[in-house]
N, C-alpha and C positions, 0 to 999 in steps of 0.2 A: 342713564338710558342711552342706548346706541341709536344711531340714525334709523335703523330698521325698526326699532321699537316705537318710534314716534307715530302715533295714530293720526292720520290725515283726515280731514273732514270729507265725508262722502256727500257731495252736493251735486244735484242734477238740475239743469235749467229746464224751463218749459220750452217746447219747440218754438222757433220763430221762423217766419217765412220771408222770402225775398224772390227776386227774379234776376236771371242772368241777362245782362245787357252788354252791348258793345259800345265802348267809349275809347276814343283815342287809339283805335285799332286793337284794343285788348278787351277781353271779357271781364266784366266787373259785376259784383253782387250789389243790387239795390235792395235794401231791406224794406219790407212793407211797412214796418213800424219801428223806426230807429229808437223811439222812446221806450218801446217794449224791450227791444234788444238791450238797451242800456240798463233797464230795470233788472234784466236777467244777469248782466255782468255784475251788478251791485251785490248779488248774492255771494260772490266769491271774494275771499280775502286777497289783498295785494300779494303778488308773488305766486299765486296758484297756477300750477301748470294744467292746461286744459287739453282735451282731445275734442276736436270738432269734426263732424261729418255732415255731408249734405245728402239729401234724398230727393230724387226727382218725382216721387209719387205725390199725387194731390192729397191734401190732408183729409182724413176720414172725418165723419160727423163729429161735431163738438159735444162736450159734456152737456152743454146747455140744450142742444138739440135732443140729446138722448133723454134728459129729464122732461123736456116738453113732450116728447113722443109718448113716454109712459104715462104722463099726466093726461094727455089727450086720449090714450086708450082707456084710461079710467073714466073719463067723461063719457066716452062712447059706451063703455060697459054699463055705467049707471043708466044710460038711456035705453039700451037694448036688452040688458039682462045677461049678456054673454060675459065670460071672464076675459080679463086682459090677455091671458095666454091664448085663449081661443081666437080672439081678435087679431093678435100678433101673427098667429099661424095663418089665419084667413087672408089678411092683407098681404103678407109675404107671398102667399100662393097666387093671389090675384095680380099683384103688381111687380113681384120680383121673380116670377117663374122663369126657370132656365130649362124648360122641357120636361119630358117624362122619362123614367127609366123603369126597369122591371127588377123587382127584388123578390125572391122566392115565389115567382110566378104572379106577383101582384104589381100593378102599375103604381108608381110612386112619383109624385111631383117633386122635381128638384128646384130648390129656391136659393137665391143668393142670400147671404147674411146681411142684415141691416148694419152690422158693425163695420162692414167693409165699404159701405157707400161713402163717397166724398160728400162734402157739405152741400153742394148743389144738387147732387142726385138724391140726397136725403130730403132736401126741401121739396123736390119734385115728388118723392114718395109720399110725403105728408100731404101735399095737395091732391095726390091721387086718392088717399084715404078720405079726404074731405069730400071729394067728388062722389065716391062710392057710398059713403055713410050719410051724406047730406048734413053732417054736423060740422060746424065751423071749427077750425083750429083755435084753441083758446087764446085770448089776448093776454100775453104774459104781463102786461102792465096791470091787469086786474089782480094778478097774483104776486106782484112785486112788493116786498115788504117796505120799500122806501116810499111807496105811494099811498100807504095806509094813513088814516088820520093819526096825527102825532108823529109822522115819519121824520119831521125836522128834529126830533129828539134823538133819533138813531144816529150815532156817530161811529166812525171807523167800521162801517159795514163792509165786509169783504167784497171787492169788485174786481172785474177782469181788466185787461189793458184798455178796453173801450169805455170804462167807467160804468159798465152794467153790473148789477148785483149778481153774485154767484150763489144762488140758492138752490 
């Protein structure tokens, strides 16, 4: 087998965050979670050549926020009788409106996508929904499998870098 025929593993790390600071007259990267960064490095075999890039955009909503959002819309749907898709459109129109435009002679509301919101903006969006609907955002601890009776028997439950379950 020639060198070109050797299949190299295709491994991608999860994104990690940091902040650029000035120290000793130079710009340096301070990682938000050095332990998480180390856990990402552990995925790669020794000798792996990497390509790193940096992005100055704030991180978009997390997968946990997205799951909570759709669960929350389900709770509101059960209470109101509207579908989660109807509620999603309604709350986007009320809270993420970006003005009106005209299409084929009809006024259409332009809205931002919830997928492009950063974590803080998404949290504000959720609190806006709570204010409009009068229905509290669900307490995720009540839906956390590790808090159920007998949870001490659950071992090796997948968790994120903060130790929170990824369900």
